[in-house]
C-alpha positions as CSV (number, residue, x, y, z in Angstrom):
1,X,110.0,46.7,97.4
2,X,106.9,48.3,95.8
3,X,105.2,48.3,99.2
4,X,108.2,49.9,100.9
5,X,108.1,52.7,98.3
6,X,104.4,53.3,98.7
7,X,104.6,53.7,102.5
8,X,106.9,56.7,102.6
9,X,104.8,58.1,99.7
10,X,101.5,57.8,101.7
11,X,103.3,59.4,104.8
12,X,104.4,62.3,102.7
13,X,100.8,62.9,101.4
14,X,99.4,62.5,104.9
15,X,101.9,65.1,106.2
16,X,100.9,67.5,103.3
17,X,97.3,67.0,104.0
18,X,97.7,67.7,107.6
19,X,99.8,70.7,106.9
20,X,97.2,72.1,104.5
21,X,94.3,71.3,106.9
22,X,96.0,72.5,110.2
23,X,98.0,75.5,108.9
24,X,97.4,76.7,105.3
25,X,93.6,76.6,105.3
26,X,93.3,78.4,108.8
27,X,95.8,81.1,107.7
28,X,93.9,81.5,104.4
29,X,90.6,81.9,106.3
30,X,92.1,84.3,108.8
31,X,93.5,86.4,105.9
32,X,90.1,86.4,104.2
33,X,88.3,87.4,107.5
34,X,90.9,90.3,108.0
35,X,90.5,91.5,104.5
36,X,86.7,91.3,104.2
37,X,85.1,91.0,107.5
38,X,86.7,92.6,110.6
39,X,89.2,95.1,111.6
40,X,91.0,95.2,114.9
41,X,91.6,98.6,116.4
42,X,93.2,100.0,119.6
43,X,92.0,103.2,121.2
44,X,95.3,105.2,121.4
45,X,93.9,108.4,123.0
46,X,91.1,109.9,125.0
47,X,89.2,111.6,122.1
48,X,86.2,109.2,122.4
49,X,86.0,109.3,126.3
50,X,84.0,108.2,128.2
51,X,82.3,106.1,125.5
52,X,85.6,104.4,124.4
53,X,88.7,104.5,126.8
54,X,92.4,104.6,126.1
55,X,93.4,100.9,126.1
56,X,90.1,99.5,124.7
57,X,90.6,97.0,122.0
58,X,87.7,96.7,119.6
59,X,86.6,94.9,116.4
60,X,85.1,96.8,113.4
61,X,82.9,95.2,110.8
62,X,84.2,95.9,107.3
63,X,81.4,94.4,105.3
64,X,78.8,96.7,106.9
65,X,80.0,99.7,104.9
66,X,81.7,97.7,102.1
67,X,84.8,95.5,102.1
68,X,87.8,96.7,100.1
69,X,88.5,95.1,96.7
70,X,92.1,93.8,96.7
71,X,94.7,95.7,94.6
72,X,92.2,98.6,94.0
73,X,90.8,101.7,95.5
74,X,87.2,100.4,95.2
75,X,84.9,98.6,97.6
76,X,82.3,95.9,97.4
77,X,78.7,97.1,98.1
78,X,78.0,97.4,101.8
79,X,74.9,96.6,103.8
80,X,74.4,100.3,104.6
81,X,76.1,103.6,104.8
82,X,77.3,105.4,108.0
83,X,74.3,106.9,109.9
84,X,74.1,109.6,112.5
85,X,75.4,108.3,115.8
86,X,77.5,105.5,114.2
87,X,81.1,105.0,115.6
88,X,83.2,104.7,112.5
89,X,86.7,103.6,111.7
90,X,88.2,105.5,108.8
91,X,91.5,106.5,107.2
92,X,92.7,110.0,108.4
93,X,91.9,112.3,105.5
94,X,94.8,114.5,106.0
95,X,97.4,111.9,105.2
96,X,98.8,110.5,102.0
97,X,98.2,106.8,101.3
98,X,101.7,106.5,99.9
99,X,105.1,108.0,101.1
100,X,105.9,111.4,99.6
101,X,102.5,111.4,98.0
102,X,104.0,109.4,95.1
103,X,101.9,106.5,94.1
104,X,104.0,105.7,91.0
105,X,107.3,105.6,92.9
106,X,106.0,103.4,95.8
107,X,104.2,100.1,95.9
108,X,102.4,98.9,99.0
109,X,103.8,95.6,100.4
110,X,102.0,94.9,103.6
111,X,100.2,96.4,106.5
112,X,101.9,95.2,109.6
113,X,99.1,96.3,111.9
114,X,100.7,97.9,115.0
115,X,104.0,98.2,113.2
116,X,102.7,100.3,110.5
117,X,103.0,99.8,106.7
118,X,105.8,98.7,104.3
119,X,106.4,99.9,100.7
120,X,108.7,99.1,97.9
121,X,110.6,102.1,96.5
122,X,111.1,101.7,92.8
123,X,113.6,104.8,92.7
124,X,115.7,104.7,95.9
125,X,118.6,107.1,96.1
126,X,122.0,105.4,95.4
127,X,123.0,103.3,98.4
128,X,119.5,103.3,100.1
129,X,117.3,100.2,100.4
130,X,114.2,99.5,98.4
131,X,112.1,98.8,101.5
132,X,110.4,101.8,103.0
133,X,108.8,101.7,106.5
134,X,105.9,104.0,107.4
135,X,105.6,103.1,111.1
136,X,103.0,105.8,112.0
137,X,100.8,105.8,108.9
138,X,98.7,105.8,107.0
139,X,96.7,106.1,110.2
140,X,93.2,105.0,111.0
141,X,90.9,107.2,113.1
142,X,87.8,106.5,115.1
143,X,85.0,109.0,115.6
144,X,81.3,109.4,115.8
145,X,79.4,110.4,112.7
146,X,77.4,113.6,113.5
147,X,76.3,114.8,110.0
148,X,75.9,113.2,106.6
149,X,75.7,114.7,103.0
150,X,73.0,117.4,102.9
151,X,73.0,118.2,106.6
152,X,73.9,121.6,107.9
153,X,76.1,121.9,111.1
154,X,77.7,124.7,113.1
155,X,79.5,124.8,116.5
156,X,79.2,127.6,119.1
157,X,81.1,127.6,122.4
158,X,82.0,123.9,121.6
159,X,78.3,122.9,121.3
160,X,77.2,121.3,118.1
161,X,74.0,122.5,116.2
162,X,72.8,119.9,113.6
163,X,70.2,121.0,111.1
164,X,69.1,123.9,113.3
165,X,68.7,121.7,116.4
166,X,71.2,122.3,119.3
167,X,72.8,119.0,120.5
168,X,72.7,119.6,124.3
169,X,74.7,116.4,125.1
170,X,77.4,114.7,123.2
171,X,76.4,111.1,122.0
172,X,77.3,108.0,124.1
173,X,79.1,108.9,127.3
174,X,80.7,112.0,125.8
175,X,81.6,115.1,127.8
176,X,82.8,118.6,127.7
177,X,86.0,119.5,129.7
178,X,87.4,122.8,128.5
179,X,88.0,125.4,131.1
180,X,87.7,128.3,128.6
181,X,86.3,129.0,125.1
182,X,88.0,130.7,122.2
183,X,87.6,131.1,118.5
184,X,89.5,127.8,117.7
185,X,87.9,125.2,115.5
186,X,87.2,123.3,118.7
187,X,84.8,126.0,119.9
188,X,83.5,127.9,116.8
189,X,82.5,126.7,113.3
190,X,80.3,128.8,111.2
191,X,77.2,127.3,109.5
192,X,78.5,124.8,107.1
193,X,76.7,122.3,104.7
194,X,78.0,118.8,104.3
195,X,78.4,118.3,100.5
196,X,76.3,115.8,98.6
197,X,77.2,113.7,95.6
198,X,76.6,115.8,92.5
199,X,77.1,119.1,94.2
200,X,79.3,121.5,92.2
201,X,81.6,123.5,94.4
202,X,83.1,126.8,93.0
203,X,86.6,126.7,94.4
204,X,87.5,130.3,94.0
205,X,84.5,131.5,95.9
206,X,85.4,129.6,99.2
207,X,87.2,131.0,102.2
208,X,90.6,129.6,102.3
209,X,90.1,127.3,105.2
210,X,87.0,125.8,103.4
211,X,89.1,125.5,100.3
212,X,91.6,123.4,102.2
213,X,88.8,121.0,103.3
214,X,87.6,120.6,99.7
215,X,91.2,119.9,98.6
216,X,91.3,117.1,101.2
217,X,87.9,115.8,99.9
218,X,89.3,115.8,96.4
219,X,92.3,113.8,97.4
220,X,90.2,111.3,99.1
221,X,87.9,110.8,96.0
222,X,90.8,110.8,93.6
223,X,93.7,108.9,95.2
224,X,95.5,108.4,91.9
225,X,95.8,112.1,91.1
226,X,98.3,114.6,92.6
227,X,96.2,117.5,94.0
228,X,98.1,120.6,95.3
229,X,97.2,123.9,96.7
230,X,99.4,126.7,95.2
231,X,99.6,129.9,97.2
232,X,101.1,133.2,96.2
233,X,101.3,136.6,97.9
234,X,100.7,139.5,95.5
235,X,101.6,143.1,96.0
236,X,99.7,145.2,93.4
237,X,99.4,142.1,91.3
238,X,103.1,141.1,91.5
239,X,104.2,137.9,93.3
240,X,106.3,138.3,96.5
241,X,107.9,134.9,96.9
242,X,110.4,135.9,99.6
243,X,108.2,138.1,101.7
244,X,108.4,137.9,105.5
245,X,105.5,139.1,107.7
246,X,107.2,141.2,110.4
247,X,104.3,141.1,112.9
248,X,102.3,137.9,112.1
249,X,99.7,137.4,114.8
250,X,98.9,133.8,115.9
251,X,96.4,132.6,118.5
252,X,97.9,130.0,120.9
253,X,95.9,126.9,120.0
254,X,96.7,123.2,119.6
255,X,96.1,123.3,115.8
256,X,98.7,126.1,115.5
257,X,101.7,124.1,116.6
258,X,103.6,124.2,113.4
259,X,103.0,127.9,112.9
260,X,104.0,128.7,116.5
261,X,107.2,126.7,116.2
262,X,108.0,128.6,113.0
263,X,107.3,131.9,114.9
264,X,109.5,130.9,117.9
265,X,112.3,129.7,115.8
266,X,113.0,133.3,114.8
267,X,114.3,133.8,118.3
268,X,112.8,137.2,118.3
269,X,109.7,135.8,120.1
270,X,110.1,134.2,123.6
271,X,107.2,131.9,124.7
272,X,106.8,132.9,128.2
273,X,103.8,132.1,130.4
274,X,101.5,131.5,127.4
275,X,98.0,130.2,127.9
276,X,95.6,128.8,125.4
277,X,93.5,131.6,124.0
278,X,96.4,134.2,124.1
279,X,97.9,135.7,121.0
280,X,101.5,136.1,120.0
281,X,103.1,137.9,117.1
282,X,106.4,137.8,115.3
283,X,108.1,137.3,112.0
284,X,106.9,134.5,109.8
285,X,108.1,133.8,106.2
286,X,105.4,133.4,103.6
287,X,107.4,130.5,102.3
288,X,106.2,128.5,105.4
289,X,102.6,128.6,104.1
290,X,103.7,128.2,100.5
291,X,105.6,124.9,101.2
292,X,103.2,123.5,103.8
293,X,99.9,124.1,101.8
294,X,101.3,122.5,98.6
295,X,100.8,119.0,99.8
296,X,99.8,119.3,103.4
297,X,102.8,117.6,104.8
298,X,106.6,117.8,105.0
299,X,109.0,115.0,105.6
300,X,110.5,114.9,109.1
301,X,113.4,112.7,108.0
302,X,115.7,113.8,105.2
303,X,115.5,111.4,102.3
304,X,119.0,112.2,101.1
305,X,120.6,110.7,104.2
306,X,122.3,107.4,103.7
307,X,120.5,104.6,105.5
308,X,122.3,101.6,107.0
309,X,120.2,98.5,107.1
310,X,117.4,96.9,105.1
311,X,114.7,99.7,105.3
312,X,114.3,103.4,105.2
313,X,111.8,105.1,107.6
314,X,109.5,107.9,106.6
315,X,107.4,110.3,108.8
316,X,105.8,113.6,108.3
317,X,104.7,116.9,109.8
318,X,101.0,117.6,109.0
319,X,99.5,121.0,108.3
320,X,96.3,122.1,109.9
321,X,94.1,124.2,107.5
322,X,93.0,126.7,110.2
323,X,96.5,128.2,109.9
324,X,95.5,129.4,106.5
325,X,92.7,131.4,108.1
326,X,95.4,133.1,110.2
327,X,97.3,133.9,106.9
328,X,94.2,135.5,105.3
329,X,93.7,137.5,108.5
330,X,97.3,138.8,108.4
331,X,97.1,139.7,104.7
332,X,94.0,141.7,105.4
333,X,95.9,143.4,108.3
334,X,98.6,144.4,105.8
335,X,96.0,146.1,103.6
336,X,94.5,147.9,106.6
337,X,98.0,149.1,107.6
338,X,98.7,150.3,104.0
339,X,95.4,152.2,103.9
340,X,96.2,154.1,107.1
341,X,100.0,154.8,106.5
342,X,100.4,155.5,102.8
343,X,100.2,158.9,101.1
344,X,97.0,160.2,99.7
345,X,98.1,159.4,96.2
346,X,96.2,156.2,95.3
347,X,98.8,155.1,92.9
348,X,101.4,154.7,95.7
349,X,99.2,152.7,97.9
350,X,100.0,149.0,98.3
351,X,97.4,146.4,97.9
352,X,98.0,142.7,99.0
353,X,96.2,139.8,97.7
354,X,96.4,136.1,98.5
355,X,96.3,134.0,95.2
356,X,95.3,130.3,95.7
357,X,94.8,127.8,93.0
358,X,94.2,124.1,93.2
359,X,96.0,122.0,90.6
360,X,95.2,118.5,89.7
361,X,98.2,116.8,88.0
362,X,99.6,120.2,87.3
363,X,96.4,121.7,85.7
364,X,94.5,124.4,87.4
365,X,90.8,123.7,88.4
366,X,88.2,126.1,89.4
367,X,85.2,123.9,90.2
368,X,84.7,120.5,91.6
369,X,81.8,118.0,91.4
370,X,81.4,115.8,94.5
371,X,81.3,112.1,93.6
372,X,80.6,110.2,96.9
373,X,78.7,110.6,100.1
374,X,80.4,112.8,102.7
375,X,80.5,112.7,106.5
376,X,81.4,114.9,109.3
377,X,83.1,113.2,112.4
378,X,83.5,114.3,115.9
379,X,84.9,112.7,119.1
380,X,82.6,112.1,122.0
381,X,85.2,114.0,124.3
382,X,84.4,117.2,122.5
383,X,87.0,119.4,123.9
384,X,89.9,116.9,123.4
385,X,89.3,115.6,119.9
386,X,91.1,116.3,116.7
387,X,88.2,115.8,114.3
388,X,86.4,117.2,111.3
389,X,86.2,120.6,112.9
390,X,90.0,120.8,112.3
391,X,90.5,118.8,109.1
392,X,87.2,118.7,107.4
393,X,85.0,116.1,105.7
394,X,85.4,112.4,105.4
395,X,84.6,110.8,102.0
396,X,82.9,107.4,101.8
397,X,86.2,106.4,100.1
398,X,88.0,106.6,103.4
399,X,85.4,104.7,105.5
400,X,86.8,101.4,106.6
401,X,84.6,99.8,109.2
402,X,81.8,100.2,111.8
403,X,83.0,99.9,115.4
404,X,81.1,96.8,116.8
405,X,82.5,95.3,120.0
406,X,85.2,95.7,122.7
407,X,87.0,92.4,122.9
408,X,89.6,93.5,125.5
409,X,90.4,96.5,127.6
410,X,93.6,97.4,129.5
411,X,94.2,100.2,132.0
412,X,97.8,101.5,132.0
413,X,97.6,105.2,132.3
414,X,100.1,105.2,135.0
415,X,102.6,103.4,132.8
416,X,103.5,100.9,135.5
417,X,103.0,97.9,133.3
418,X,105.6,97.2,130.6
419,X,106.0,94.2,128.3
420,X,109.7,94.6,128.5
421,X,109.7,94.5,132.3
422,X,108.8,91.0,133.6
423,X,108.6,92.3,137.2
424,X,105.4,94.2,136.1
425,X,103.6,91.3,134.6
426,X,101.8,90.5,137.9
427,X,99.7,93.6,137.2
428,X,98.1,92.1,134.1
429,X,94.9,90.6,135.8
430,X,94.4,93.7,137.9
431,X,94.7,96.1,135.0
432,X,92.3,94.3,132.8
433,X,88.9,96.2,132.7
434,X,86.8,93.0,132.9
435,X,83.4,94.9,132.8
436,X,84.2,96.4,129.4
437,X,85.0,93.1,127.6
438,X,82.1,92.1,125.3
439,X,80.4,95.5,125.3
440,X,78.5,96.3,122.1
441,X,79.8,99.8,121.2
442,X,76.5,101.3,119.8
443,X,74.9,100.4,123.1
444,X,77.4,102.3,125.3
445,X,75.5,105.3,126.9
446,X,72.2,104.5,125.2
């Protein structure tokens, strides 16, 4: 009888050992590797062409720049810091790490890779689920480092100048493709110094678009704080909260989409035969800038809507800081118009001023000391890349991995292959870019 009892017990132990050896240990090791060693990334757009192509799948090395410490915003020491020419994976600096910019209300549950991130909502509206799905964020970007702390950069006619030396050709297999040049951030950036740790930045002395960049840098370096840009339009020192610009001028550029949509929504402006580089004008409420600049994003989905199911989805519109430059230009135009149309009595003249204050957790701040190394990132496809020219600096806090190797590459620009269509599966071996598999990224184009 005792032998019969021992045999099943031994079998159970053997099964448990096998389960641990074959399943639990490999899963644990895989999770450790994903957490500390590598990051898988898919190239979703053509911003790095022709160095990296849409459909390239690559691995990035996390430990090179420092692996993240679990359940914190800190990282282990890395082997090195990003250098000029490195292709870097980083968290998009213009996006909140937590839904609604509210770290206290939401707790991160899991990163589901291609499916986005899941959070726990501690204060859901009555009837809504606790699970929140952020399918499109927080996003990771991949660009090339073109400047580091202490460097000076400028862009003219799309071409980068680094520390006074014109960079005649983009790195890797980069290219220029624009058929025209304008004064958009893509083509023109005035001389700019990349901040260094310890630099003191006087916030009230900055042009408004540069202030927007520093606000973004502050958010990256202080993820636990709520950092907002408060705008007010003043007429002779008095706020005009409901003011509407009657003839707001806007250049037609990619980074002005939100502003152009607001202008066209008035139905007094009809977008006909517009080309990039043109200008349009029409009514725009000041409240548009006031709301957008406060946090840099607005929800696309109304939270008050009742949700059926086990999760609530969040998604956001993002505000490009170059639109603030348009705001400053149009405020200056108001003053010019007032100077030419008012009576000679100075007391009757109207003077308009744009008040802007950065608040940290509700308290105004007027200077900021940079804490960490800072980088300027650009895509190799210089004329088709949303990069630091548009949204500013990338802090070391947002750096995630150094792009290392292409492990798979798939061509499907014509969209003829689909996982949901079995009749298209025969295309798989013909759509794989076999010659790109195994390419070391820093050697491409060298």
